C-alpha positions as CSV (number, residue, x, y, z in Angstrom):
1,M,88.8,101.2,115.2
2,R,86.3,103.9,114.9
3,T,87.6,107.4,114.8
4,A,85.9,110.8,115.3
5,Y,87.1,114.1,114.1
6,S,86.4,117.8,115.0
7,V,84.1,120.0,113.0
8,E,87.1,121.9,111.7
9,T,88.8,118.8,110.5
10,V,85.7,117.5,108.8
11,R,85.1,120.8,107.1
12,A,88.6,120.9,105.7
13,A,88.2,117.3,104.4
14,E,84.9,118.2,102.8
15,R,86.4,121.3,101.1
16,A,89.3,119.1,99.7
17,L,86.8,116.5,98.4
18,M,84.4,119.0,96.9
19,A,87.3,120.6,95.0
20,R,87.7,117.3,93.1
21,L,84.0,116.5,92.6
22,P,81.2,118.0,90.4
23,E,79.1,120.6,92.1
24,G,76.5,119.1,94.4
25,A,78.0,115.5,94.2
26,L,78.9,115.4,97.8
27,M,75.4,116.3,98.9
28,Q,73.9,113.7,96.6
29,R,76.1,111.0,98.1
30,A,75.0,112.0,101.6
31,A,71.3,112.1,100.5
32,A,71.5,108.7,99.0
33,G,73.0,107.2,102.2
34,L,70.4,109.0,104.3
35,A,67.5,107.8,102.1
36,A,68.7,104.2,102.2
37,A,68.9,104.3,106.0
38,C,65.4,105.8,106.2
39,A,64.1,103.1,103.9
40,D,65.7,100.4,106.1
41,L,64.1,101.8,109.2
42,L,60.7,102.2,107.5
43,G,60.8,98.7,106.1
44,R,58.0,99.5,103.6
45,V,58.5,102.9,101.9
46,Y,55.5,102.9,99.7
47,G,52.6,104.5,101.5
48,S,54.6,105.6,104.5
49,R,54.4,109.1,105.8
50,V,57.6,111.1,106.2
51,V,58.1,114.6,107.6
52,L,61.4,116.5,107.0
53,L,62.3,119.2,109.6
54,V,64.5,121.4,107.5
55,G,67.0,124.0,108.6
56,S,69.0,126.5,106.5
57,G,72.3,124.5,106.4
58,D,73.6,121.8,104.1
59,N,72.1,119.1,106.3
60,G,68.7,120.6,105.5
61,G,69.6,120.1,101.8
62,D,70.6,116.5,102.6
63,A,67.2,115.9,104.1
64,L,65.3,117.4,101.2
65,Y,67.2,115.4,98.5
66,A,66.7,112.3,100.6
67,G,63.0,113.1,101.0
68,A,62.8,113.4,97.2
69,R,64.2,109.9,96.8
70,L,61.7,108.5,99.3
71,A,58.9,110.3,97.5
72,R,59.9,108.7,94.2
73,R,59.5,105.4,95.9
74,G,55.9,106.1,96.9
75,A,56.3,107.8,100.4
76,G,54.1,110.8,101.3
77,V,56.8,113.3,102.1
78,T,56.1,116.7,103.8
79,A,58.9,119.2,104.3
80,V,58.8,121.8,107.1
81,P,61.4,124.6,106.4
82,L,62.0,126.4,109.7
83,T,63.4,129.4,107.7
84,P,61.6,129.2,104.4
85,D,63.5,132.0,102.7
86,R,66.8,130.2,103.5
87,A,66.0,126.6,102.8
88,H,68.1,124.8,100.2
89,A,66.5,125.9,96.9
90,G,67.7,122.9,94.9
91,G,66.5,120.4,97.5
92,L,63.1,122.1,97.7
93,A,62.7,121.9,93.9
94,A,63.7,118.3,93.8
95,L,61.2,117.4,96.5
96,R,58.4,119.2,94.8
97,R,59.2,117.5,91.5
98,A,59.1,114.1,93.2
99,G,55.6,114.9,94.5
100,G,56.5,116.0,98.0
101,T,54.7,118.9,99.7
102,V,56.0,121.9,101.7
103,V,54.2,123.4,104.7
104,A,55.0,126.3,107.1
105,P,56.0,125.5,110.7
106,D,52.7,126.7,112.1
107,A,50.9,124.1,109.9
108,A,53.3,121.2,110.8
109,E,51.7,119.7,113.8
110,E,49.1,117.5,112.0
111,P,51.6,116.1,109.5
112,I,54.1,115.3,112.3
113,L,51.5,113.6,114.5
114,R,50.5,111.4,111.5
115,A,54.1,110.6,110.5
116,D,55.8,107.2,110.5
117,L,59.2,108.8,110.3
118,V,60.6,112.3,111.1
119,V,63.9,113.4,109.6
120,D,65.8,115.9,111.7
121,G,67.6,118.2,109.3
122,I,67.4,121.3,111.5
123,V,70.9,122.0,112.6
124,G,74.2,120.5,111.4
125,I,77.6,119.9,112.9
126,G,78.3,123.6,113.0
127,G,75.4,124.3,115.4
128,T,76.0,125.4,119.0
129,G,73.6,125.7,121.9
130,G,70.1,124.2,122.2
131,L,67.2,124.4,119.8
132,R,65.6,127.8,119.1
133,P,62.0,128.3,120.2
134,E,60.3,127.3,117.0
135,A,62.4,124.2,116.6
136,E,61.9,123.3,120.3
137,R,58.2,123.5,119.8
138,L,58.3,121.1,116.9
139,A,60.6,118.8,118.8
140,G,57.9,118.6,121.4
141,V,55.3,117.6,118.8
142,V,57.7,115.0,117.4
143,E,58.0,113.5,120.9
144,R,54.3,113.3,121.3
145,S,53.9,111.7,117.8
146,G,55.7,108.5,118.6
147,A,57.3,108.6,115.1
148,A,60.7,107.2,114.5
149,V,63.3,109.9,114.3
150,V,66.4,110.0,112.0
151,A,68.9,112.7,112.6
152,V,71.0,114.0,109.7
153,D,74.7,113.9,110.7
154,L,74.0,114.8,114.3
155,P,70.9,115.3,116.5
156,S,69.9,119.0,116.4
157,G,70.8,120.8,119.7
158,V,73.9,118.8,120.6
159,D,77.5,120.0,120.2
160,A,79.4,118.0,117.7
161,D,82.9,118.6,119.1
162,T,82.3,118.3,122.8
163,G,79.2,116.1,123.3
164,R,77.6,118.8,125.4
165,V,73.8,119.5,125.4
166,R,73.1,123.1,126.4
167,G,69.4,123.5,126.1
168,A,66.6,121.6,124.2
169,A,67.7,118.9,121.7
170,L,66.0,116.4,119.5
171,R,66.3,112.7,120.4
172,A,66.9,110.4,117.5
173,D,66.3,106.7,117.1
174,L,69.0,106.6,114.4
175,T,71.6,109.1,113.4
176,V,73.1,108.9,109.9
177,T,76.5,110.6,110.0
178,F,78.6,111.2,106.9
179,G,82.2,110.6,106.2
180,T,83.4,110.1,109.8
181,Y,82.1,110.0,113.3
182,K,81.9,113.2,115.3
183,P,82.9,113.3,119.0
184,G,79.4,114.2,120.1
185,L,78.1,111.0,118.7
186,L,80.3,108.9,121.0
187,V,80.4,110.9,124.2
188,D,77.6,111.5,126.7
189,P,75.4,113.4,127.3
190,A,75.1,113.9,123.5
191,R,75.5,110.2,122.7
192,E,72.2,109.5,124.5
193,Y,70.4,111.7,121.9
194,A,71.9,109.9,118.9
195,G,70.4,106.5,119.2
196,V,71.9,104.0,116.8
197,V,74.7,105.6,114.7
198,R,75.1,104.6,111.1
199,L,78.2,105.8,109.2
200,V,77.8,106.6,105.5
201,D,81.0,106.7,103.4
202,I,81.0,109.7,101.2
203,G,84.8,109.7,100.4
204,L,86.2,111.9,103.1
205,E,89.8,111.3,104.0
206,P,90.7,113.3,107.2
207,P,94.3,112.8,108.4
208,A,94.4,109.9,110.9
209,A,96.7,111.9,113.1
210,D,94.0,114.6,113.6
211,A,91.5,112.2,115.2
212,E,89.9,113.6,118.3
213,L,88.5,110.3,119.6
214,E,89.2,106.6,119.1
215,A,86.8,103.8,119.9
216,L,88.5,100.4,120.1
217,Q,86.7,97.4,118.7
218,H,87.2,93.7,119.3
219,A,90.1,93.3,116.9
220,D,91.9,96.3,118.3
221,V,91.6,95.0,121.9
222,A,92.7,91.4,120.8
223,R,95.9,92.9,119.5
224,L,96.6,94.5,122.8
225,L,95.9,91.6,125.2
226,P,99.0,89.8,126.5
227,A,99.5,86.1,125.6
228,P,102.1,84.0,127.4
229,A,104.9,82.5,125.4
230,A,106.4,79.0,125.8
231,E,109.1,80.3,128.1
232,S,106.9,82.5,130.2
233,D,107.0,82.4,134.0
234,K,105.0,84.5,136.4
235,Y,107.6,87.2,136.4
236,R,107.9,87.4,132.7
237,R,104.1,87.7,132.6
238,G,104.2,90.4,135.2
239,V,103.4,90.7,138.9
240,V,100.9,93.3,140.0
241,G,100.8,94.7,143.5
242,I,97.5,95.6,145.1
243,A,97.5,98.0,148.0
244,A,93.9,98.2,148.9
245,G,91.2,97.5,151.5
246,S,90.9,98.4,155.1
247,A,89.3,97.1,158.3
248,R,86.1,98.9,157.2
249,Y,86.3,97.9,153.5
250,P,88.0,94.5,153.2
251,G,85.8,93.7,150.2
252,A,87.4,96.3,148.1
253,A,90.7,94.4,148.4
254,V,89.0,91.2,147.4
255,L,87.4,92.7,144.4
256,A,90.5,94.4,143.2
257,V,92.4,91.2,143.5
258,S,89.6,89.4,141.6
259,G,90.0,91.7,138.7
260,A,93.8,91.5,138.8
261,L,93.9,87.7,138.8
262,R,91.9,87.7,135.5
263,G,93.9,90.4,133.8
264,G,96.8,88.4,132.3
265,A,99.6,89.0,134.8
266,G,101.5,86.1,136.2
267,A,100.9,86.8,139.9
268,V,99.1,89.1,142.2
269,R,100.8,90.4,145.3
270,Y,98.6,91.9,148.0
271,V,99.6,94.2,150.9
272,G,97.2,95.7,153.4
273,P,94.9,94.8,156.3
274,A,92.6,92.5,154.4
275,G,95.0,89.7,153.7
276,D,92.9,87.0,155.5
277,A,89.8,88.0,153.4
278,V,91.9,87.9,150.2
279,L,93.4,84.5,151.0
280,A,90.1,83.0,151.9
281,R,88.7,83.8,148.5
282,F,91.9,83.6,146.4
283,P,94.6,81.4,147.9
284,E,96.9,81.9,144.9
285,T,97.4,85.5,146.0
286,L,100.9,86.4,147.3
287,V,100.1,88.2,150.6
288,S,102.7,90.3,152.3
289,D,102.7,91.8,155.8
290,A,105.2,94.4,154.8
291,G,104.3,97.8,153.3
292,P,104.4,98.4,149.5
293,A,108.1,99.4,149.6
294,K,109.1,96.0,151.1
295,A,106.5,93.7,149.5
296,G,108.8,92.2,147.0
297,R,109.1,92.2,143.2
298,V,106.2,94.1,141.6
299,Q,105.9,95.4,138.0
300,A,102.9,97.6,138.5
301,W,100.9,98.8,141.5
302,V,97.2,99.4,142.1
303,V,96.6,101.6,145.2
304,G,93.5,103.1,146.7
305,P,90.3,101.0,146.5
306,G,88.8,101.0,150.0
307,A,92.1,102.1,151.5
308,G,90.6,104.6,153.9
309,D,93.2,107.1,155.1
310,D,96.3,105.1,154.5
311,A,98.3,108.0,153.0
312,A,101.6,106.3,153.8
313,A,100.9,103.4,151.5
314,V,99.9,105.7,148.7
315,A,103.1,107.7,149.1
316,E,105.2,104.5,149.1
317,V,103.5,103.3,145.9
318,L,104.0,106.7,144.2
319,D,107.7,106.5,145.0
320,A,108.0,103.2,143.1
321,D,109.6,103.2,139.7
322,V,106.9,101.1,138.1
323,P,103.6,101.9,136.6
324,V,101.0,102.9,139.2
325,L,97.2,102.9,139.0
326,L,95.5,105.4,141.4
327,D,91.8,104.8,142.3
328,A,89.3,105.7,144.9
329,D,91.0,106.8,148.2
330,G,94.3,106.8,146.4
331,L,93.1,109.7,144.3
332,R,92.1,111.6,147.4
333,L,95.3,110.9,149.3
334,A,97.8,111.3,146.5
335,E,99.7,114.6,146.5
336,R,99.4,116.3,143.1
337,D,103.1,117.2,143.0
338,A,104.0,113.6,143.8
339,V,102.0,112.4,140.8
340,R,103.4,115.1,138.5
341,R,107.0,114.2,139.5
342,R,106.7,110.5,138.6
343,T,108.7,109.3,135.6
344,A,107.0,105.9,135.4
345,P,103.5,105.8,133.9
346,T,100.6,106.8,136.2
347,L,97.0,105.8,135.4
348,M,94.2,107.6,137.4
349,T,90.7,106.1,137.4
350,P,88.2,108.6,138.8
351,H,84.5,108.7,138.4
352,A,82.8,112.0,137.8
353,G,82.5,113.0,141.5
354,E,86.2,112.2,142.1
355,A,87.2,114.1,139.0
356,A,85.2,117.1,140.1
357,A,86.9,117.1,143.5
358,L,90.4,116.9,141.8
359,L,89.5,119.8,139.5
360,G,87.8,121.8,142.1
361,V,84.5,122.1,140.2
362,R,80.9,120.7,140.6
363,R,80.2,117.2,139.5
364,E,77.6,118.5,137.0
365,E,80.3,120.4,135.2
366,V,82.3,117.2,134.7
367,E,79.3,115.3,133.5
368,D,78.3,118.1,131.1
369,A,81.7,118.3,129.5
370,R,83.4,114.9,130.0
371,L,85.8,115.3,127.1
372,A,87.1,118.6,128.4
373,A,87.4,117.3,132.0
374,V,89.4,114.2,131.1
375,R,91.8,116.2,129.1
376,E,92.2,118.8,131.8
377,L,92.9,116.2,134.4
378,A,95.5,114.5,132.3
379,A,97.3,117.8,131.7
380,V,97.1,119.0,135.3
381,Y,98.4,115.7,136.7
382,R,100.7,114.7,133.8
383,A,99.1,111.3,134.0
384,T,96.9,109.1,131.9
385,V,93.3,109.5,133.1
386,L,90.5,107.0,132.8
387,L,87.2,108.9,133.5
388,K,84.6,106.3,134.4
389,G,80.9,106.8,133.6
390,S,78.2,106.3,131.1
391,T,80.9,106.7,128.5
392,T,84.3,105.9,129.8
393,L,87.1,108.1,128.4
394,V,90.9,107.5,128.5
395,A,93.2,110.5,127.9
396,G,97.0,110.2,127.7
397,S,99.3,112.5,129.6
398,G,100.8,113.8,126.3
399,G,97.5,114.9,124.8
400,G,96.4,113.6,121.4
401,S,93.3,111.6,120.7
402,V,91.1,110.4,123.6
403,R,89.9,106.8,123.7
404,V,86.2,106.2,124.3
405,N,84.8,102.9,125.4
406,A,81.8,101.5,123.6
407,T,81.0,98.4,125.7
408,G,79.7,99.9,129.0
409,T,76.3,99.1,130.4
410,P,74.3,100.9,133.2
411,W,74.4,97.6,135.1
412,L,78.0,98.4,135.9
413,A,76.8,101.2,138.2
414,T,77.1,98.9,141.3
415,A,79.3,99.0,144.4
416,G,82.7,97.5,143.8
417,S,82.6,97.5,140.1
418,G,85.3,100.1,139.9
419,D,87.6,98.0,142.2
420,V,87.4,95.1,139.7
421,L,88.3,97.5,136.9
422,S,91.3,98.8,138.8
423,G,92.7,95.3,139.4
424,L,92.1,94.4,135.8
425,A,93.8,97.5,134.4
426,G,96.7,97.1,136.9
427,S,97.3,93.6,135.8
428,L,97.5,94.7,132.2
429,L,100.0,97.4,133.2
430,A,102.1,94.7,134.9
431,S,102.0,92.6,131.8
432,G,103.7,95.4,129.8
433,L,100.9,97.5,128.3
434,G,101.2,101.3,128.3
435,A,98.8,103.3,130.4
436,V,96.5,104.3,127.6
437,D,96.3,100.8,126.2
438,A,95.9,99.2,129.6
439,G,93.1,101.5,130.6
440,S,91.3,101.2,127.3
441,A,91.6,97.4,127.1
442,A,90.5,97.0,130.7
443,A,87.5,99.3,130.2
444,Y,86.5,97.3,127.1
445,L,86.7,93.9,128.8
446,H,85.1,95.3,132.0
447,G,82.1,96.6,129.9
448,L,81.7,93.3,128.1
449,A,81.9,91.4,131.4
450,G,79.3,93.6,132.8
451,R,77.0,92.9,129.9
452,F,77.5,89.1,130.2
453,A,77.0,89.2,134.0
454,A,73.9,91.3,133.9
455,D,72.2,89.9,130.8
456,G,69.2,92.2,131.4
457,A,69.1,91.7,135.2
458,P,71.0,93.1,138.2
459,A,74.5,91.7,138.9
460,G,77.1,92.4,141.6
461,A,80.8,93.3,141.2
462,H,81.8,89.7,141.9
463,D,79.6,88.6,139.0
464,V,81.4,91.1,136.7
465,A,84.8,89.8,137.8
466,S,83.8,86.2,137.1
467,R,82.8,87.1,133.6
468,I,86.1,88.7,132.6
469,P,87.4,85.4,131.1
470,Q,84.3,85.1,129.0
471,A,84.9,88.7,127.8
472,W,88.5,87.9,127.0
473,R,87.5,84.8,125.0
474,D,84.9,86.8,123.2
475,V,87.4,89.4,122.1
476,T,90.2,87.0,121.1
477,D,88.2,84.2,119.4
């Protein structure tokens, strides 16, 4: 599992480590890792042209010492201190001793346009807001140059703690981050600026309990996924109820059932007006003509995909003393107090537009501050919230670290994809997973299935559902 920590926690861990190390040792560790990453990206260091954009903080020092290492290997290295009187003195001296040169910002355009690699050491993890005018001008030159860009710890202009981008920022091809991940490297919109992220171990030991974000990996998801035992029957494996679809949107019911059938539960029970469409596609579904309250034994409910204005079904499901997943129309029709009163787990799965409506803000506000939005929704509704999008986030009702999904693909932005995800997550709830684990594992499998289905070309929601077994095998093999 990858974990990300706040700037405050990272700073505290750095202070604790520096107290045990000789002066400057921590910066040298960071510089060594940075130089190695730059060398790997260059391929051939000797004769290459490297430009260092240097700010006044420690990551400017990291860039200078890394540049000195590259210069000793035969690279032509030029440093551009944006505030010359505040640049790291030791790093500047090391670079000059190694044969590097230093130029003023107003003389930097030509070296940047000729560079093979630009190292962004302008602003570190303590920076807030966008780039200042001089840095923004140089960022424009970098973009025109076509040079590869390596960011030191974090791309300059993005917020390390929130993932927000408020103003101009430098886009990196590779971000070399030190000690631990920072939330802004894993959450959009900042994640888009980071490129590939490479973690360099410098000996930091932040407390695991203080993690702001967790990103599951294959082994983590494999440990969560249910596996039937010898004595399992369909009820021991779990029965998931699907209250979805309408005369106008029968396909939503079919897609939710398709995700649920592939999610590990022993049976899927459907209630709603799309029973014929569901049975025509999936005859193994248990279809009921009664409402949710009289449908029979169910260990978790999914309600809302394509449901139209069926508020009664939503209310019945919320009254059930089993885990409930609310999606789509279910989010719109559910009364906030009814959700807050529930004692069984509730998992809400909005996209940014739905989250904005629930919070009473503009969609752009949610997309700009996804981490804050998912936490606020979880707190307001006392529910687990899975915020869908370019980076899917899962926040538990009790606070703590937020899960971020790393497997998503833009090809999942297709009609019905969310219905498949809801059925999949509901099935995992029925099999016994907690709401955070069910949402996280479902998002992970759904993202993988989307990648397998698309494979570089458009794919429909039904294609995504059909690839869930492949994603499951990929995780558990």
